[in-house]
RODREN-683781 format. One line per 2 residues: number of its first residue (from 1); their letters; for each residue y negated, z negated, x negated of N, C-alpha, C. Coordinates in pm, whole numbers. Layout:
BEGIN
NUM) a) Y,Z,X,Y,Z,X,Y,Z,X | ...
//
This chain:
BEGIN
1) ki) 118,0,-84,0,0,0,-123,0,-88 | -232,53,-33,-358,58,-106,-470,11,-12
3) wl) -553,-78,-66,-673,-122,5,-794,-84,-78 | -895,-28,-15,-1021,6,-80,-1133,-65,-5
5) sg) -1206,-148,-75,-1315,-227,-15,-1267,-306,106 | -1146,-361,97,-1091,-445,203,-1026,-371,318
7) kq) -1027,-238,316,-969,-159,425,-843,-89,373 | -732,-104,447,-609,-38,406,-624,113,424
9) vs) -599,189,316,-616,334,320,-485,409,300 | -377,337,267,-247,401,249,-137,298,266
11) av) -24,342,323,91,253,341,219,335,328 | 250,379,208,371,455,182,482,357,145
13) da) 593,362,218,706,274,191,824,362,155 | 832,399,27,936,491,-18,991,444,-152
15) pr) 1116,397,-154,1174,356,-282,1199,478,-370 | 1126,487,-480,1138,603,-569,1076,570,-703
17) sl) 1100,656,-798,1039,639,-929,895,691,-927 | 821,657,-1030,681,697,-1042,668,844,-1076
19) kp) 594,918,-995,564,1059,-1020,415,1079,-992 | 332,1084,-1098,187,1101,-1077,157,1222,-989
21) ge) 69,1201,-892,26,1309,-803,112,1325,-679 | 217,1245,-665,307,1261,-550,240,1224,-418
23) dk) 155,1122,-419,82,1082,-299,-66,1103,-323 | -135,1151,-221,-279,1171,-229,-343,1105,-108
25) vk) -455,1035,-133,-526,966,-27,-673,1007,-34 | -727,1059,74,-869,1094,78,-948,973,123
27) vt) -1047,935,43,-1134,821,75,-1278,858,43 | -1369,778,93,-1511,793,60,-1553,670,-17
29) le) -1604,691,-137,-1654,580,-217,-1798,551,-180 | -1830,423,-173,-1967,381,-148,-2038,364,-282
31) qg) -2169,367,-282,-2244,343,-404,-2219,200,-450 | -2205,179,-579,-2176,46,-632,-2026,27,-647
33) wn) -1983,-99,-653,-1842,-131,-673,-1763,-112,-545 | -1642,-58,-558,-1549,-39,-448,-1417,-106,-489
35) pl) -1397,-234,-452,-1275,-303,-494,-1149,-230,-447 | -1052,-220,-536,-928,-149,-508,-811,-243,-534
37) ll) -718,-251,-438,-599,-335,-452,-477,-249,-425 | -379,-254,-516,-254,-181,-501,-140,-279,-484
39) kv) -47,-250,-393,76,-327,-381,190,-235,-420 | 261,-273,-525,375,-194,-573,502,-274,-544
41) vq) 596,-212,-473,724,-276,-442,828,-219,-537 | 903,-307,-599,1000,-267,-699,1141,-302,-652
43) gg) 1229,-203,-648,1367,-227,-610,1456,-252,-730 | 1415,-204,-845,1492,-219,-967,1429,-134,-1076
45) gd) 1456,-165,-1199,1398,-90,-1309,1252,-121,-1328 | 1186,-34,-1404,1043,-52,-1432,958,-20,-1310
47) wg) 837,-74,-1308,743,-41,-1202,618,16,-1267 | 537,85,-1187,414,140,-1239,328,196,-1128
49) av) 204,224,-1161,109,284,-1067,14,372,-1145 | -29,482,-1085,-124,574,-1146,-232,601,-1043
51) lr) -357,597,-1088,-469,626,-1000,-557,729,-1067 | -584,836,-998,-673,940,-1048,-781,963,-943
53) iv) -907,951,-984,-1019,968,-891,-1084,1102,-918 | -1084,1188,-818,-1142,1322,-830,-1227,1352,-707
55) gp) -1311,1453,-720,-1393,1499,-609,-1313,1590,-516 | -1375,1637,-408,-1307,1725,-313,-1253,1853,-377
57) dg) -1313,1894,-489,-1268,2016,-558,-1155,1988,-658 | -1112,1861,-668,-1005,1826,-760,-1049,1798,-902
59) qp) -1179,1808,-926,-1233,1784,-1060,-1273,1637,-1076 | -1264,1582,-1198,-1304,1443,-1221,-1450,1418,-1179
61) le) -1475,1299,-1128,-1611,1260,-1088,-1685,1202,-1207 | -1812,1232,-1217,-1896,1178,-1323,-1944,1038,-1285
63) gi) -1961,952,-1384,-2020,821,-1362,-1928,717,-1303 | -1800,744,-1293,-1705,646,-1239,-1669,547,-1349
65) ra) -1679,418,-1319,-1641,313,-1413,-1536,225,-1344 | -1451,165,-1425,-1347,77,-1372,-1350,-56,-1443
67) dp) -1318,-162,-1370,-1303,-295,-1426,-1166,-346,-1381 | -1062,-326,-1461,-927,-361,-1419,-905,-510,-1395
69) fg) -997,-594,-1439,-981,-737,-1420,-1068,-790,-1307 | -1143,-703,-1239,-1222,-742,-1123,-1332,-841,-1150
71) m) -1397,-826,-1264,-1501,-922,-1299,-1638,-866,-1285
//
């Protein structure tokens, strides 16, 4: 599951290995910080998550910053 700014934006429940780009979620970012929370369910083996932020044209957005520790 994925929450952006406190609102759930995705709820995929599929036991599978990590494949970048397999799921896509369209969201609108607000100016300033947009808190992001990921829930990863692990059935066995390693776990992981990949996040790629792009514009509607699929190109990287300029000026995006991340704080993985939420500070």
